[in-house]
C-alpha positions as YAML, in Angstrom:
chain: A
units: angstrom
residues:
- id: 1
  name: MET
  ca: [49.39, 257.20, 72.28]
- id: 2
  name: LYS
  ca: [46.99, 254.40, 71.49]
- id: 3
  name: LYS
  ca: [48.11, 251.18, 69.83]
- id: 4
  name: VAL
  ca: [45.99, 250.68, 66.73]
- id: 5
  name: LEU
  ca: [45.71, 247.66, 64.44]
- id: 6
  name: ILE
  ca: [44.60, 248.52, 60.91]
- id: 7
  name: THR
  ca: [43.91, 245.58, 58.65]
- id: 8
  name: GLY
  ca: [44.07, 246.10, 54.90]
- id: 9
  name: THR
  ca: [46.92, 248.63, 54.90]
- id: 10
  name: ALA
  ca: [48.15, 247.63, 51.44]
- id: 11
  name: GLY
  ca: [44.65, 248.56, 50.27]
- id: 12
  name: PHE
  ca: [43.26, 251.94, 49.33]
- id: 13
  name: ILE
  ca: [41.54, 253.21, 52.49]
- id: 14
  name: GLY
  ca: [43.79, 251.31, 54.90]
- id: 15
  name: PHE
  ca: [46.89, 252.84, 53.32]
- id: 16
  name: HIS
  ca: [45.56, 256.39, 53.75]
- id: 17
  name: LEU
  ca: [44.32, 255.76, 57.30]
- id: 18
  name: ALA
  ca: [47.62, 254.26, 58.44]
- id: 19
  name: ARG
  ca: [49.56, 257.25, 57.12]
- id: 20
  name: ARG
  ca: [47.22, 259.70, 58.87]
- id: 21
  name: LEU
  ca: [47.32, 257.96, 62.25]
- id: 22
  name: VAL
  ca: [51.10, 257.51, 62.08]
- id: 23
  name: GLU
  ca: [51.48, 261.23, 61.40]
- id: 24
  name: MET
  ca: [49.28, 261.94, 64.42]
- id: 25
  name: GLY
  ca: [51.59, 259.89, 66.63]
- id: 26
  name: PHE
  ca: [49.57, 256.72, 67.13]
- id: 27
  name: PHE
  ca: [51.50, 253.46, 67.29]
- id: 28
  name: VAL
  ca: [50.10, 251.65, 64.25]
- id: 29
  name: THR
  ca: [50.41, 248.03, 63.21]
- id: 30
  name: GLY
  ca: [49.32, 247.45, 59.63]
- id: 31
  name: LEU
  ca: [48.19, 244.04, 58.40]
- id: 32
  name: ASP
  ca: [47.54, 242.77, 54.88]
- id: 33
  name: ILE
  ca: [47.85, 239.52, 52.96]
- id: 34
  name: ILE
  ca: [48.64, 241.42, 49.70]
- id: 35
  name: ASN
  ca: [46.47, 239.21, 47.48]
- id: 36
  name: ASP
  ca: [46.27, 239.50, 43.71]
- id: 37
  name: TYR
  ca: [42.64, 240.65, 43.36]
- id: 38
  name: TYR
  ca: [44.19, 243.60, 41.53]
- id: 39
  name: ASP
  ca: [47.73, 244.72, 40.63]
- id: 40
  name: VAL
  ca: [50.00, 243.82, 43.56]
- id: 41
  name: GLU
  ca: [52.57, 246.36, 42.37]
- id: 42
  name: LEU
  ca: [50.18, 249.13, 43.36]
- id: 43
  name: LYS
  ca: [49.82, 247.54, 46.79]
- id: 44
  name: TYR
  ca: [53.58, 247.23, 47.29]
- id: 45
  name: ASP
  ca: [54.07, 250.83, 46.15]
- id: 46
  name: ARG
  ca: [51.54, 252.03, 48.72]
- id: 47
  name: LEU
  ca: [53.43, 250.16, 51.43]
- id: 48
  name: GLU
  ca: [56.78, 251.47, 50.22]
- id: 49
  name: LEU
  ca: [55.52, 255.04, 50.44]
- id: 50
  name: SER
  ca: [54.90, 254.32, 54.12]
- id: 51
  name: GLY
  ca: [58.42, 252.95, 54.57]
- id: 52
  name: ILE
  ca: [57.56, 249.25, 54.33]
- id: 53
  name: LEU
  ca: [60.04, 247.81, 51.85]
- id: 54
  name: ARG
  ca: [58.95, 244.94, 49.62]
- id: 55
  name: ASP
  ca: [62.09, 242.87, 50.11]
- id: 56
  name: SER
  ca: [61.67, 242.95, 53.89]
- id: 57
  name: ILE
  ca: [58.11, 241.55, 53.86]
- id: 58
  name: ALA
  ca: [57.74, 237.92, 54.95]
- id: 59
  name: TYR
  ca: [54.63, 236.07, 56.07]
- id: 60
  name: ASN
  ca: [53.81, 236.44, 59.77]
- id: 61
  name: GLN
  ca: [56.89, 238.59, 60.42]
- id: 62
  name: VAL
  ca: [56.49, 242.06, 61.96]
- id: 63
  name: ILE
  ca: [58.70, 244.69, 60.31]
- id: 64
  name: THR
  ca: [59.20, 248.36, 61.13]
- id: 65
  name: SER
  ca: [58.86, 251.22, 58.68]
- id: 66
  name: ILE
  ca: [62.14, 252.84, 57.66]
- id: 67
  name: LYS
  ca: [60.35, 256.20, 57.77]
- id: 68
  name: ASN
  ca: [58.39, 256.01, 61.04]
- id: 69
  name: ASP
  ca: [59.28, 254.08, 64.17]
- id: 70
  name: ASN
  ca: [55.62, 254.08, 65.21]
- id: 71
  name: TYR
  ca: [54.52, 252.11, 62.14]
- id: 72
  name: GLN
  ca: [54.94, 248.36, 61.80]
- id: 73
  name: PHE
  ca: [53.55, 245.92, 59.26]
- id: 74
  name: ILE
  ca: [52.77, 242.21, 59.16]
- id: 75
  name: GLN
  ca: [51.73, 240.13, 56.17]
- id: 76
  name: LEU
  ca: [48.97, 237.88, 57.47]
- id: 77
  name: LYS
  ca: [45.67, 236.29, 56.44]
- id: 78
  name: LEU
  ca: [42.72, 236.98, 58.71]
- id: 79
  name: GLU
  ca: [41.80, 233.33, 58.24]
- id: 80
  name: ASP
  ca: [45.06, 232.37, 60.02]
- id: 81
  name: ARG
  ca: [43.41, 232.21, 63.43]
- id: 82
  name: GLU
  ca: [46.40, 231.06, 65.47]
- id: 83
  name: ALA
  ca: [48.79, 233.68, 64.10]
- id: 84
  name: LEU
  ca: [46.17, 236.43, 64.47]
- id: 85
  name: PHE
  ca: [45.54, 235.52, 68.12]
- id: 86
  name: GLU
  ca: [49.27, 235.54, 68.78]
- id: 87
  name: LEU
  ca: [49.53, 239.02, 67.28]
- id: 88
  name: PHE
  ca: [46.73, 240.30, 69.54]
- id: 89
  name: ALA
  ca: [48.28, 238.68, 72.60]
- id: 90
  name: ASN
  ca: [51.68, 240.24, 71.94]
- id: 91
  name: ARG
  ca: [50.56, 243.72, 70.85]
- id: 92
  name: LYS
  ca: [47.62, 244.38, 73.20]
- id: 93
  name: PHE
  ca: [45.85, 246.77, 70.85]
- id: 94
  name: ASP
  ca: [43.66, 249.59, 72.12]
- id: 95
  name: VAL
  ca: [41.68, 250.01, 68.90]
- id: 96
  name: VAL
  ca: [41.19, 247.76, 65.88]
- id: 97
  name: VAL
  ca: [40.12, 249.10, 62.48]
- id: 98
  name: ASN
  ca: [39.20, 246.17, 60.24]
- id: 99
  name: LEU
  ca: [39.33, 247.27, 56.59]
- id: 100
  name: ALA
  ca: [40.66, 244.00, 55.18]
- id: 101
  name: ALA
  ca: [38.08, 242.20, 53.05]
- id: 102
  name: GLN
  ca: [37.50, 240.77, 49.65]
- id: 103
  name: ALA
  ca: [36.01, 243.73, 47.81]
- id: 104
  name: GLY
  ca: [34.03, 244.01, 44.60]
- id: 105
  name: VAL
  ca: [30.39, 243.34, 43.76]
- id: 106
  name: ARG
  ca: [30.93, 241.79, 40.31]
- id: 107
  name: TYR
  ca: [33.84, 239.60, 41.42]
- id: 108
  name: SER
  ca: [31.54, 238.00, 43.99]
- id: 109
  name: LEU
  ca: [29.38, 236.63, 41.17]
- id: 110
  name: THR
  ca: [32.23, 234.41, 39.99]
- id: 111
  name: HIS
  ca: [34.35, 233.87, 43.13]
- id: 112
  name: PRO
  ca: [31.85, 233.38, 46.00]
- id: 113
  name: GLN
  ca: [34.07, 231.22, 48.20]
- id: 114
  name: VAL
  ca: [36.69, 233.97, 48.53]
- id: 115
  name: TYR
  ca: [34.08, 236.22, 50.16]
- id: 116
  name: ILE
  ca: [33.12, 233.58, 52.69]
- id: 117
  name: ASP
  ca: [36.75, 232.87, 53.59]
- id: 118
  name: SER
  ca: [37.86, 236.49, 53.92]
- id: 119
  name: ASN
  ca: [34.74, 238.41, 54.88]
- id: 120
  name: ILE
  ca: [33.04, 235.84, 57.09]
- id: 121
  name: THR
  ca: [35.71, 233.53, 58.51]
- id: 122
  name: GLY
  ca: [38.30, 236.31, 58.64]
- id: 123
  name: PHE
  ca: [35.92, 238.69, 60.42]
- id: 124
  name: LEU
  ca: [34.92, 235.98, 62.90]
- id: 125
  name: ASN
  ca: [38.58, 235.63, 63.82]
- id: 126
  name: ILE
  ca: [38.82, 239.39, 64.37]
- id: 127
  name: LEU
  ca: [35.78, 239.28, 66.65]
- id: 128
  name: GLU
  ca: [37.18, 236.33, 68.59]
- id: 129
  name: ALA
  ca: [40.53, 238.08, 68.96]
- id: 130
  name: CYS
  ca: [38.81, 241.21, 70.31]
- id: 131
  name: ARG
  ca: [36.76, 239.06, 72.66]
- id: 132
  name: HIS
  ca: [39.76, 237.35, 74.21]
- id: 133
  name: HIS
  ca: [42.04, 240.40, 74.06]
- id: 134
  name: PRO
  ca: [39.64, 243.27, 74.87]
- id: 135
  name: VAL
  ca: [39.89, 246.55, 72.97]
- id: 136
  name: GLU
  ca: [38.35, 249.99, 73.44]
- id: 137
  name: SER
  ca: [36.67, 249.72, 70.06]
- id: 138
  name: LEU
  ca: [36.46, 247.55, 66.97]
- id: 139
  name: ILE
  ca: [35.72, 249.74, 63.94]
- id: 140
  name: TYR
  ca: [34.98, 247.71, 60.83]
- id: 141
  name: ALA
  ca: [34.11, 248.27, 57.19]
- id: 142
  name: SER
  ca: [30.60, 247.53, 56.06]
- id: 143
  name: SER
  ca: [29.24, 248.88, 52.77]
- id: 144
  name: SER
  ca: [26.44, 250.91, 51.20]
- id: 145
  name: SER
  ca: [25.82, 247.74, 49.17]
- id: 146
  name: VAL
  ca: [23.87, 246.30, 52.11]
- id: 147
  name: TYR
  ca: [20.89, 248.51, 51.21]
- id: 148
  name: GLY
  ca: [20.32, 246.38, 48.09]
- id: 149
  name: LEU
  ca: [16.75, 246.70, 46.85]
- id: 150
  name: ASN
  ca: [15.97, 249.51, 49.31]
- id: 151
  name: LYS
  ca: [15.13, 252.69, 47.35]
- id: 152
  name: ASN
  ca: [14.05, 254.89, 50.25]
- id: 153
  name: MET
  ca: [16.44, 257.85, 49.88]
- id: 154
  name: PRO
  ca: [18.60, 259.00, 51.49]
- id: 155
  name: PHE
  ca: [19.70, 255.65, 52.88]
- id: 156
  name: SER
  ca: [19.27, 255.72, 56.64]
- id: 157
  name: THR
  ca: [20.86, 253.28, 59.07]
- id: 158
  name: SER
  ca: [17.46, 253.18, 60.78]
- id: 159
  name: SER
  ca: [15.91, 251.68, 57.63]
- id: 160
  name: SER
  ca: [15.83, 248.08, 56.46]
- id: 161
  name: ALA
  ca: [18.90, 246.60, 54.82]
- id: 162
  name: ASP
  ca: [17.64, 243.05, 54.47]
- id: 163
  name: HIS
  ca: [17.57, 242.60, 50.69]
- id: 164
  name: PRO
  ca: [21.17, 242.48, 49.39]
- id: 165
  name: VAL
  ca: [21.67, 241.85, 45.67]
- id: 166
  name: SER
  ca: [25.21, 240.44, 45.75]
- id: 167
  name: LEU
  ca: [27.14, 238.02, 47.92]
- id: 168
  name: TYR
  ca: [29.57, 240.83, 48.71]
- id: 169
  name: ALA
  ca: [26.69, 242.86, 50.18]
- id: 170
  name: ALA
  ca: [25.38, 239.81, 52.03]
- id: 171
  name: SER
  ca: [28.80, 239.22, 53.59]
- id: 172
  name: LYS
  ca: [28.90, 242.82, 54.83]
- id: 173
  name: LYS
  ca: [25.39, 242.57, 56.28]
- id: 174
  name: ALA
  ca: [26.48, 239.34, 57.97]
- id: 175
  name: ASN
  ca: [29.43, 241.21, 59.50]
- id: 176
  name: GLU
  ca: [27.03, 243.66, 61.11]
- id: 177
  name: MET
  ca: [24.94, 240.84, 62.59]
- id: 178
  name: MET
  ca: [28.03, 239.02, 63.81]
- id: 179
  name: ALA
  ca: [29.32, 242.22, 65.40]
- id: 180
  name: HIS
  ca: [26.04, 242.76, 67.23]
- id: 181
  name: THR
  ca: [26.14, 239.23, 68.60]
- id: 182
  name: TYR
  ca: [29.64, 239.75, 70.02]
- id: 183
  name: SER
  ca: [28.71, 243.19, 71.38]
- id: 184
  name: HIS
  ca: [25.68, 241.68, 73.12]
- id: 185
  name: LEU
  ca: [27.20, 238.44, 74.41]
- id: 186
  name: PHE
  ca: [30.74, 239.49, 75.19]
- id: 187
  name: GLY
  ca: [30.66, 243.29, 75.41]
- id: 188
  name: VAL
  ca: [32.94, 243.82, 72.40]
- id: 189
  name: PRO
  ca: [32.43, 247.52, 71.49]
- id: 190
  name: THR
  ca: [31.79, 247.64, 67.72]
- id: 191
  name: ILE
  ca: [31.25, 250.39, 65.17]
- id: 192
  name: GLY
  ca: [30.24, 249.41, 61.64]
- id: 193
  name: LEU
  ca: [30.82, 251.88, 58.81]
- id: 194
  name: ARG
  ca: [28.81, 251.65, 55.61]
- id: 195
  name: PHE
  ca: [31.19, 253.17, 53.04]
- id: 196
  name: PHE
  ca: [29.76, 255.01, 50.04]
- id: 197
  name: THR
  ca: [31.86, 254.87, 46.82]
- id: 198
  name: VAL
  ca: [35.22, 256.06, 48.11]
- id: 199
  name: TYR
  ca: [37.61, 257.55, 45.53]
- id: 200
  name: GLY
  ca: [40.88, 259.47, 45.40]
- id: 201
  name: PRO
  ca: [44.65, 259.09, 44.83]
- id: 202
  name: TRP
  ca: [45.99, 255.54, 45.15]
- id: 203
  name: GLY
  ca: [42.46, 254.24, 44.51]
- id: 204
  name: ARG
  ca: [41.49, 250.74, 43.43]
- id: 205
  name: PRO
  ca: [41.93, 249.86, 39.73]
- id: 206
  name: ASP
  ca: [38.52, 248.14, 39.62]
- id: 207
  name: MET
  ca: [36.64, 251.32, 40.57]
- id: 208
  name: ALA
  ca: [34.87, 253.56, 38.05]
- id: 209
  name: LEU
  ca: [37.16, 256.59, 38.30]
- id: 210
  name: PHE
  ca: [40.28, 254.49, 37.71]
- id: 211
  name: LEU
  ca: [38.70, 252.53, 34.85]
- id: 212
  name: PHE
  ca: [37.34, 255.63, 33.11]
- id: 213
  name: THR
  ca: [40.60, 257.56, 33.43]
- id: 214
  name: LYS
  ca: [42.66, 254.66, 32.11]
- id: 215
  name: ALA
  ca: [40.36, 254.08, 29.13]
- id: 216
  name: ILE
  ca: [40.04, 257.74, 28.15]
- id: 217
  name: LEU
  ca: [43.80, 258.31, 28.21]
- id: 218
  name: ALA
  ca: [44.28, 255.16, 26.10]
- id: 219
  name: GLY
  ca: [41.68, 256.31, 23.58]
- id: 220
  name: GLU
  ca: [39.43, 253.36, 24.41]
- id: 221
  name: PRO
  ca: [35.64, 253.47, 24.94]
- id: 222
  name: ILE
  ca: [34.27, 253.55, 28.47]
- id: 223
  name: GLN
  ca: [31.44, 251.27, 29.55]
- id: 224
  name: VAL
  ca: [28.54, 253.28, 30.96]
- id: 225
  name: PHE
  ca: [26.17, 250.93, 32.76]
- id: 226
  name: ASN
  ca: [22.40, 251.28, 32.99]
- id: 227
  name: HIS
  ca: [22.76, 253.67, 30.03]
- id: 228
  name: GLY
  ca: [24.12, 256.31, 32.40]
- id: 229
  name: LYS
  ca: [20.97, 256.39, 34.56]
- id: 230
  name: MET
  ca: [22.84, 255.94, 37.82]
- id: 231
  name: GLU
  ca: [23.77, 258.10, 40.79]
- id: 232
  name: ARG
  ca: [26.46, 257.52, 43.38]
- id: 233
  name: ASP
  ca: [27.32, 259.22, 46.64]
- id: 234
  name: PHE
  ca: [30.98, 259.61, 45.64]
- id: 235
  name: THR
  ca: [33.09, 260.29, 48.75]
- id: 236
  name: TYR
  ca: [36.65, 261.60, 48.68]
- id: 237
  name: VAL
  ca: [39.08, 259.48, 50.67]
- id: 238
  name: ASP
  ca: [40.36, 262.31, 52.90]
- id: 239
  name: ASP
  ca: [36.81, 262.93, 54.13]
- id: 240
  name: ILE
  ca: [36.49, 259.24, 54.98]
- id: 241
  name: ILE
  ca: [39.82, 259.23, 56.82]
- id: 242
  name: GLY
  ca: [38.84, 262.31, 58.80]
- id: 243
  name: GLY
  ca: [35.74, 260.53, 60.04]
- id: 244
  name: ILE
  ca: [37.54, 257.33, 61.06]
- id: 245
  name: GLU
  ca: [40.30, 259.34, 62.73]
- id: 246
  name: ARG
  ca: [37.74, 260.90, 65.06]
- id: 247
  name: MET
  ca: [36.38, 257.48, 66.00]
- id: 248
  name: VAL
  ca: [39.84, 256.15, 66.80]
- id: 249
  name: SER
  ca: [40.54, 259.17, 68.98]
- id: 250
  name: LYS
  ca: [37.14, 259.11, 70.68]
- id: 251
  name: PRO
  ca: [35.13, 255.91, 70.31]
- id: 252
  name: HIS
  ca: [31.41, 256.56, 70.65]
- id: 253
  name: ILE
  ca: [29.57, 253.49, 71.84]
- id: 254
  name: THR
  ca: [26.11, 254.04, 73.29]
- id: 255
  name: GLY
  ca: [22.70, 252.47, 73.59]
- id: 256
  name: GLU
  ca: [21.06, 255.88, 73.89]
- id: 257
  name: GLY
  ca: [17.63, 255.87, 72.27]
- id: 258
  name: TRP
  ca: [17.30, 252.09, 72.16]
- id: 259
  name: ASP
  ca: [13.69, 250.86, 72.38]
- id: 260
  name: PRO
  ca: [13.25, 247.07, 72.13]
- id: 261
  name: GLU
  ca: [9.59, 247.55, 71.15]
- id: 262
  name: LYS
  ca: [10.61, 249.78, 68.23]
- id: 263
  name: PRO
  ca: [14.10, 248.48, 67.42]
- id: 264
  name: ASP
  ca: [16.42, 250.69, 65.38]
- id: 265
  name: PRO
  ca: [18.85, 248.40, 63.48]
- id: 266
  name: SER
  ca: [21.71, 250.89, 63.87]
- id: 267
  name: ILE
  ca: [21.80, 250.92, 67.68]
- id: 268
  name: SER
  ca: [21.33, 248.48, 70.54]
- id: 269
  name: SER
  ca: [21.36, 248.05, 74.28]
- id: 270
  name: ALA
  ca: [24.77, 246.48, 73.59]
- id: 271
  name: PRO
  ca: [27.91, 248.55, 72.78]
- id: 272
  name: TYR
  ca: [27.08, 248.48, 69.08]
- id: 273
  name: ARG
  ca: [26.59, 251.15, 66.43]
- id: 274
  name: ILE
  ca: [26.20, 251.39, 62.65]
- id: 275
  name: HIS
  ca: [26.97, 254.60, 60.72]
- id: 276
  name: ASN
  ca: [26.80, 255.61, 57.09]
- id: 277
  name: ILE
  ca: [30.00, 257.32, 56.00]
- id: 278
  name: GLY
  ca: [29.61, 259.13, 52.70]
- id: 279
  name: ASN
  ca: [29.42, 262.56, 51.11]
- id: 280
  name: SER
  ca: [25.62, 262.82, 51.42]
- id: 281
  name: SER
  ca: [25.48, 264.46, 47.99]
- id: 282
  name: PRO
  ca: [24.74, 262.01, 45.15]
- id: 283
  name: VAL
  ca: [26.16, 262.77, 41.70]
- id: 284
  name: LYS
  ca: [24.81, 261.53, 38.39]
- id: 285
  name: LEU
  ca: [27.15, 259.11, 36.66]
- id: 286
  name: THR
  ca: [26.97, 261.24, 33.50]
- id: 287
  name: SER
  ca: [28.07, 264.33, 35.45]
- id: 288
  name: PHE
  ca: [30.88, 262.34, 37.06]
- id: 289
  name: ILE
  ca: [32.19, 261.26, 33.64]
- id: 290
  name: LYS
  ca: [31.97, 264.81, 32.29]
- id: 291
  name: ALA
  ca: [34.05, 266.01, 35.26]
- id: 292
  name: ILE
  ca: [36.68, 263.39, 34.40]
- id: 293
  name: GLU
  ca: [36.69, 264.53, 30.75]
- id: 294
  name: LYS
  ca: [37.15, 268.13, 31.86]
- id: 295
  name: ALA
  ca: [40.02, 267.29, 34.22]
- id: 296
  name: LEU
  ca: [41.72, 265.21, 31.49]
- id: 297
  name: GLY
  ca: [41.04, 267.71, 28.75]
- id: 298
  name: LYS
  ca: [39.86, 264.83, 26.60]
- id: 299
  name: LYS
  ca: [36.46, 263.49, 25.55]
- id: 300
  name: ALA
  ca: [35.44, 259.89, 26.14]
- id: 301
  name: GLU
  ca: [33.74, 257.50, 23.76]
- id: 302
  name: TRP
  ca: [30.67, 256.36, 25.69]
- id: 303
  name: GLN
  ca: [29.57, 252.75, 25.25]
- id: 304
  name: MET
  ca: [26.12, 252.33, 26.80]
- id: 305
  name: LYS
  ca: [25.46, 249.08, 28.66]
- id: 306
  name: ALA
  ca: [22.61, 247.50, 30.63]
- id: 307
  name: LEU
  ca: [22.60, 247.45, 34.44]
- id: 308
  name: GLN
  ca: [24.99, 244.78, 35.69]
- id: 309
  name: PRO
  ca: [23.85, 242.00, 38.06]
- id: 310
  name: GLY
  ca: [24.51, 243.01, 41.66]
- id: 311
  name: ASP
  ca: [24.54, 246.76, 40.91]
- id: 312
  name: VAL
  ca: [22.08, 249.31, 42.27]
- id: 313
  name: GLU
  ca: [20.87, 252.40, 40.44]
- id: 314
  name: ARG
  ca: [21.37, 254.98, 43.16]
- id: 315
  name: THR
  ca: [23.07, 255.57, 46.51]
- id: 316
  name: TRP
  ca: [22.73, 258.47, 48.92]
- id: 317
  name: ALA
  ca: [23.99, 258.47, 52.50]
- id: 318
  name: ASP
  ca: [22.25, 259.99, 55.48]
- id: 319
  name: VAL
  ca: [25.28, 260.84, 57.64]
- id: 320
  name: SER
  ca: [23.43, 262.67, 60.41]
- id: 321
  name: SER
  ca: [24.59, 260.28, 63.14]
- id: 322
  name: LEU
  ca: [28.25, 260.85, 62.25]
- id: 323
  name: LYS
  ca: [27.76, 264.60, 62.17]
- id: 324
  name: LYS
  ca: [26.08, 264.50, 65.57]
- id: 325
  name: ASN
  ca: [28.53, 262.18, 67.29]
- id: 326
  name: TYR
  ca: [31.84, 263.05, 65.61]
- id: 327
  name: SER
  ca: [31.32, 266.44, 63.91]
- id: 328
  name: TYR
  ca: [31.85, 264.64, 60.60]
- id: 329
  name: ASN
  ca: [31.89, 267.15, 57.75]
- id: 330
  name: PRO
  ca: [32.70, 265.85, 54.24]
- id: 331
  name: ASP
  ca: [33.52, 268.93, 52.20]
- id: 332
  name: THR
  ca: [35.52, 267.87, 49.12]
- id: 333
  name: PRO
  ca: [33.68, 268.70, 45.86]
- id: 334
  name: VAL
  ca: [33.69, 265.92, 43.27]
- id: 335
  name: GLU
  ca: [35.49, 268.14, 40.75]
- id: 336
  name: THR
  ca: [38.29, 268.76, 43.26]
- id: 337
  name: GLY
  ca: [38.59, 265.10, 44.22]
- id: 338
  name: ILE
  ca: [38.67, 263.98, 40.59]
- id: 339
  name: LYS
  ca: [41.40, 266.46, 39.73]
- id: 340
  name: ARG
  ca: [43.53, 265.25, 42.65]
- id: 341
  name: PHE
  ca: [43.09, 261.65, 41.52]
- id: 342
  name: ILE
  ca: [44.02, 262.45, 37.93]
- id: 343
  name: ASP
  ca: [47.06, 264.45, 39.03]
- id: 344
  name: TRP
  ca: [48.18, 261.40, 41.02]
- id: 345
  name: TYR
  ca: [47.38, 259.02, 38.16]
- id: 346
  name: ARG
  ca: [49.43, 260.99, 35.63]
- id: 347
  name: GLU
  ca: [52.38, 261.20, 37.99]
- id: 348
  name: TYR
  ca: [52.22, 257.54, 39.07]
- id: 349
  name: TYR
  ca: [51.89, 256.15, 35.54]
- id: 350
  name: LYS
  ca: [54.05, 258.85, 33.90]
- id: 351
  name: ILE
  ca: [51.27, 259.82, 31.46]
...
């Protein structure tokens, strides 16, 4: 089976993807620095569930899961160029899935340098490693945030994404441009995925579902931004993983349809592609909160707030290219996904 590097495997999506590919028989190497952007205990517990024991983790040391011989892990910063290149040289990966990044729109307002170090310098090192140690495909995380001021719904990868409203979004747009450059100059096959509000068990504590659930159970008010006049294309994590799994199994890199006189920003004459990956079914924030209340059996105290800097009012993914190329079919209703998250939350926190 293919040798796959997944960066960000102590994180939410990377954790789920690593488990899925390991179960399918791929030889997976997980990489993460395990920073303290949010509770590191949650990160260590994710790793432990995959058989990576906390006491065995040491910087730049590859360790093997006690549960699966085909899963190994290394604690490493993407900014550590020399160590990253050594890892690529030794492992000779077939596919790289780069999910490691500094996440969070609001955090980027106060900690801009972290985003440059991780999302720009770190991603450059990934591109350089793939250039000098060729891979079948580099699949990397972009974000729906790149659409910024664009309000032409649903968001299409063929539309403009040139007006980001946060440094986080700008760093993700920069990743796409950097990837195209390496695809064009050096033939690195790249697939960028614009994620749309991923949620589910083991999710990030800074995301709305986690914050709302925690506050409601504690009897504390929830902060509802833009006075509830927001919509999000909430996407259940298993649907996301199913899509990425297909790309790992069958990379789809093509310049089909490219016209330099009418350039589509999602394709190229180079081995480069951009896809939206979402549920393609936006949900009102008020409806989302009511679904949480129903699943918890408890009403929330709503505290209305203005729109936060860096936020957008609405997201909606056009996923037609993924459906066409990979038979992508997100089919988890929000009510189902929320209940699964809350069941996990109650069990994990013993509430």
